[in-house]
C-alpha positions, 0 to 999 in steps of 0.5 A: 129567691125570696120567699114569696116567689118560692112559696108560689113556684113550689105552689104551681109544681106541687099544683101540676104533679098532683094533678098529673099523679091524678091523672095518670091515676084516673086513667088506670082505673078507666083503661085497667081496673074497670075493664079488668073488673067487668071481664072479672064478673061477666057471665054471658057469652063470648063471642070474641074470634072470627065470624064470617056473613055475606049480605046482599042489597039492591042492585045486584050489589052483593057483599063479603066480611071477615070480622074480628071480635075481641070482647072484654066484659059486656064491651066489644070492639073489632074489624071487619074486612068487606069485600064490596061485589058492586055491578059496573064497579071494580071490586073494593075492599073497605076496612070497617071499625066495630065497637059496642056491647053485649047484653042479653043474648043482644049483640049492638054494634056501631061501625064505621069506616077507617078510610077518611075519604069515604062516608060510612057508618051504621049499626047492627043489631044482632041476636045470638043464636044457635049456641052462640054459632050465628049471630042474626039480625038486621043493619041500619048504615049510610049508602057509600054510592046514594047517601041514602039511609039503608036497611038489611033485616037479614044479617047473619054471621057465622062464627068460624 
């Protein structure tokens, strides 16, 4: 192999290797270091744990929810298991993924249904009350059955 081909091959290989090292380093910073740093400097309330909620909507629809939240710094992720009791329909259970943030005792959460066969997404804004044992606020969502936008001003989550 002559020196020009060797130089090109070495340059391409070192460029790929350098790009890979930089990519791994950036992933490490964003996935490990920044969350660790945010968690170590965060001084607000921690809402990690299990929560429950009961909601009522128009048409006799009742919903019981079991919420599992994990908090790192001001970031929140979790799952909601929602048992839906709908008149003239079979009861059903849905799993929702949630992500959001907490700032100044307000929790801003977005959720989406994990089952891609159905639509289902919305936003919840909650205020931390009673020293962190309750969250109260409002919901804005897409109704799965009518595809209409619905709201509820009476969302209450109780720490389990």
